[in-house]
Phi, psi and omega in degrees: 000357178300320177296325178289322181297313180295321174298316177299320182292322181296325182291317178304315181298315184290326178297314183293316185291318181290326175291336174283323173296326187302323185302331184259010184256129178288163184301320180293330180284326178293326174294326176291325177287332168305309183302313185294317174303315176307304186292325178295317180296320175298316181297313182297322180291322181295325189299307178290342173296305185294313183294318190260336180303317180297341180273355187285138176267357178226090191297333182260359183293331177291330179285315178299316183300311181299319179298303189289327177292321181291327177293317183293309181304316181295319179296321177279354177054047181294317179306307181292327168307309184293322179287327175291324175293319179289329182292340176290348175270003176083015180224099190298337177275344185301318179312306182300313177297320183292315179300321180295317182292325181296314182296316180300313188282331190261325185261091179189157184309309185297318184283345181261317180281333183303309177300326181286317178295317181290326177290317188276317185237005171071027186254108181259016179304315178298319181288325176293320174297321177290328178292322177298313177298318179293326177304306180297316182296316183294323178297306179305318183289321179293330176295331179272310193256349178099186187295334184305341180295341175301332182298345181287343186294304174303327175296308171311315182303306179301316179305297182299318181301314180299318174292322177299314183291318180296313180292329176291324179281328184216096186297334179264007182297320186247097184276160176303322177299314181297314184299319180301312181293317183294315184295316178296319171296328184291321176307313182296319184297315182293321177294326179294321180294328175296317181297327177291320179292330178278358181058031176270324183201120177275100182281355183048068186305320183296329177297337185268351190304321178306341183299333182293336183270343182297321174297325179298319173300315182304312181289333175294314178304315180299327184287322181274333186241000000 
């Protein structure tokens, strides 16, 4: 768990540093940062899509995952619930930034493979690398959205901790094929967040979040049937 603890700490550190820098940035520069974060999110999202989609053994699974996940999330009204909660902190834009941060921090090859490698082989290299990237990302996001980005840290800890625990209990539970599907779906969610930040299309990304669990259910059904 050392790697996950370090990763969590870097997000907290980056969020504090970015929020301090935010106070000295004029509005036009904050707008420029919004655009930069939006483009970066789109680019980061496209990368795992292009990298992992050719390796998928179930080419339409990501479509089914996005459709089913979006329906479930919409029924649960996840996006509006989250933004109402963020609005209580006095920042109407925080929900958008925080949802993007959570996706960037949690949904990626390093953030998923890292806890598995740590649990199975005791190797924290992937998590330390991810921590370095998250330090910079959290600082940039907090510069734009404020200290509230730090709320992504406990989410990351629970996410990676759950993967670590699952990998410790059942080393074969998280297969490379499952990671391929989850990472592909995650890429679409991150890209969708980028479009929302750029005000091109409000995809209500949080309503799509259950899509990440559809591949796991699919592989579980394959195992039993």
